[in-house]
C-alpha positions, 0 to 999 in steps of 0.5 A: 500500500505504501508503495502504491501511495508513493507511486500515485504521489509521483505520478500526480507530481509529474503530471502537475509539472508537465502537462501537454507541451508538445504537439507531437504528443497530441498527434500520437493520441490522434493516431492511437484513436484513429488506428485503435492499436499501437501497431496501426498508430505506428504505421500512421506515424511512420515509426515502429510499434515499440516507439509508439508504446514507449512514447504513449506510456511516458506521456500518460505517466507525465500527464497523470491520467489514463487516456486509453483502456485495453479491450483485447487488442483494441484501445478505447478512450477513457473520459479524460482521453475523450476530452483530450482527443476532442481538443486535439482534433480542434487543434489539428483542424486549426493547424490545417486552416492556418496552413491553407491560409498561409499557402494563399499568401505567397507572392512570388510564383514559386514552390510546388503545385500538386494536381490530382488527375486520372492516370490516363488523362495525366499521361497523354494530356496533362503532362505535356501541358505541364511540360510547357508550363514549367518551361515558362515558370522554372521556379514552380514544380509540379507534383501529379498524383494519379487518382480514379477521378475523385478529389484528394484536396480536403486532406491537403494531398493536392492543390488542384483536382481534375475529376469526373464528378462535380464536387459537393463540398462547398469549400471547393471551387469547381468548373465544368471544363469539358466532356470526354466521349468514349468508345469501344476499341480493339486491336486489329490482330484481335479482330482478325480472329473474330467475327466482324463486329457490326453492331453493339449486340455482337460485342457481348460475346467478346473478351473484355479488359476491365479497368478499375477506374471505370468503377468510380465513374457513374457515367460508365454504368452501362459499360460496367453492366456489360462487363458484369454480364460477360463471362469473358473478362480476360484481365483486370487492372488498376493501371491505365498503361496496362489497360491500353497495353492489354487491348493493343496486345489483343487480349480483349476489347476495352473502353477508351476516350475517343481521342485514342483514335489519334494516340493509338492509330493501330486500335480499331473503334467498334460500334457499341451502345455502351459508349458514355461521356465523362464530365471533366471538372477542374477543382481547387480549394477556395482558401488556396486557389488565389495563391499566385503559383496555384492560380497560374496552374489553374489558369493554364489547365483551363486554357488547355481545356479551352484550346483542345475542346474540339479535338479532345473534349467534345467531339463525338463525330465518328 
């Protein structure tokens, strides 16, 4: 009993003298709360489990309060822990808001601009456009983050997004910059071994290449229905480059933007009722899109869509 009383006195004394002095302590608690265990928190913090455990127990001892209770392998917040984590989330939100506001204050057009875009559009259209931009603005670096057409802006993963749906978040500024008409394509070698395709009904019996990004695009629902009804899905991939390579190699048919007639003239466009249009939205954050470097990139991309609208983003003519 005497030892326990001595230990309790020591914890109280340390807790009263230390408190929370380091933002890293709060980040540690937020990671533990989000992951629910030490191993998951270590992955979030990019460190090892023993370091997380050691830091947590040292913080808990210094604070003089129990933050989590173990339920099997899962960590559950105590009442003091809940209070601290709620305040920590508020601090984290404030830091993010401050960083966003500070990012909008840059005066010189320099630094990095991050753009979220689908792999296919990024490789054949956006990258060449940014090549010309960087030649004109050597102090601005471009970071292209490939996505499925969704937006990675709120988490500060990107400054600009190019996607296929209109964002619903009121803090995002969006503009409809074009539409991408699509068509079904196959290689000449694939078609040589098949019956001639003269209408969409004849496509259903063919081998299909399934591209993961299509599953994130609402407009592609009719094509996905055809994929699900077909027992001949020969290859599935998350990569646009692999998708194109598979169709060109004759493994099966696939859906591409119609501008692939010019990019891959060896491919043959097939008749199909499953063709769909993707709306293309240019999106930025209201609190950062006035930063000069970001504004320059947004305006460059918008001009690119205007310049290439007839050839790339509206022309449905056969």
